[in-house]
C-alpha positions in Angstrom: 3.6 5.8 -23.0 2.9 2.1 -22.6 2.0 0.8 -19.2 4.1 -2.1 -17.8 2.2 -5.3 -17.1 3.2 -7.2 -14.0 2.6 -10.9 -13.3 0.5 -12.0 -10.4 3.7 -13.1 -8.6 5.3 -9.7 -9.1 2.2 -8.0 -7.8 2.1 -10.3 -4.8 5.8 -9.7 -4.1 5.2 -6.0 -4.2 2.4 -6.3 -1.7 4.7 -8.4 0.6 7.4 -5.8 0.3 4.9 -3.0 1.1 3.3 -4.8 4.0 6.7 -5.6 5.5 7.7 -1.9 5.1 4.6 -0.8 6.9 5.2 -3.3 9.8 8.9 -2.4 10.0 8.5 0.7 12.3 10.8 2.6 10.0 8.1 4.9 8.7 5.9 7.5 10.4 2.5 8.4 9.1 1.0 11.5 7.6 -2.4 12.1 6.0 -3.7 14.0 3.0 -0.4 13.8 1.2 2.0 11.1 0.1 4.8 12.7 2.0 5.2 15.6 4.5 7.6 16.9 7.1 6.2 17.4 10.6 8.5 19.1 13.2 11.5 18.2 11.1 10.5 14.5 10.8 9.7 13.0 7.4 6.3 11.3 7.3 4.4 9.3 4.6 0.9 8.0 4.0 0.7 4.3 3.4 0.9 4.8 -0.4 3.9 7.1 0.1 5.6 4.1 1.9 4.7 2.0 -1.1 6.5 4.4 -3.4 9.6 4.3 -1.4 9.8 0.6 -0.7 9.1 -0.3 -4.3 11.8 2.0 -5.5 9.8 4.7 -7.1 11.0 8.3 -7.0 8.9 10.4 -4.6 5.9 12.0 -6.2 4.2 14.7 -4.2 0.4 15.0 -3.9 -2.2 12.6 -2.6 -2.0 9.8 -5.1 0.4 8.1 -7.5 -0.9 6.3 -10.6 2.4 4.4 -10.9 1.2 2.2 -7.9 -1.9 0.9 -9.7 -0.1 -1.7 -11.9 2.6 -2.4 -9.3 0.1 -3.4 -6.6 -2.7 -4.5 -9.0 -5.0 -1.9 -7.5 -8.4 -1.3 -8.9 -7.8 2.5 -9.3 -5.6 5.3 -8.2 -7.1 5.6 -4.7 -7.2 1.9 -4.1 -10.9 1.5 -4.0 -12.2 -1.9 -2.9 -15.3 -3.7 -4.0 -16.8 -3.2 -0.6 -16.6 0.6 -0.8 -13.4 1.2 1.2 -10.4 2.9 -0.4 -6.8 2.8 0.8 -6.7 6.6 0.8 -9.8 6.9 3.0 -8.5 4.2 5.4 -5.2 6.0 5.7 -6.7 9.5 6.0 -10.0 9.0 7.8 -10.4 5.6 9.5 -6.9 5.2 10.8 -5.6 8.8 10.9 -4.1 8.4 14.4 -2.3 5.2 13.4 1.1 6.9 13.5 3.1 3.6 13.1 0.8 1.9 10.5 -0.2 -1.0 12.8 -3.9 -0.7 12.0 -3.3 0.1 8.3 -1.1 -3.0 8.0 -3.9 -5.1 9.5 -6.6 -3.5 7.4 -4.7 -3.9 4.2 -3.8 -7.5 4.9 -7.5 -8.3 5.7 -8.8 -6.7 2.6 -6.3 -7.5 -0.2 -9.1 -9.3 -2.1 -11.1 -6.1 -2.3 -8.2 -3.9 -3.3 -7.2 -6.3 -6.1 -10.6 -7.9 -6.9 -9.9 -8.0 -10.7 -7.0 -10.4 -9.9 -8.3 -12.9 -7.3 -5.0 -14.8 -7.3 -3.1 -12.0 -5.6 -4.4 -12.2 -2.1 -3.9 -15.9 -1.5 -0.4 -15.7 -3.0 0.5 -12.7 -0.7 -0.7 -14.7 2.3 1.3 -17.7 1.2 4.4 -15.6 0.7 4.0 -14.0 4.1 3.5 -17.4 5.8 6.6 -18.8 4.1 8.7 -15.9 5.3 7.5 -16.4 8.9 8.4 -20.1 9.1 
């Protein structure tokens, strides 16, 4: 099966869509899994939110390789050049961040690391976000 290649603009737009979804307040957070149900309430890790807002069918488990090309990630857990990973930030560093406020801030601050093989993504994401807010 051939992997789809996305342009820098498509990847940046996917990041904007994902960051906006995380900031929307629509999703509640879980850890150690892309999706879970807690007390009858559906919850998602930040990558689970990416699945949903980017139109992917839900995939259970802790990671989803389909997100790598869509978000221009370095690997399946979103490892960054500085040693952080999206999975560890979601599950360990910001595990109490039920509304994704801190995850949103951390992702936005570190896009360069999560997409370091395509240095054009981060500035384009920031430009797109700035244009939406004006």
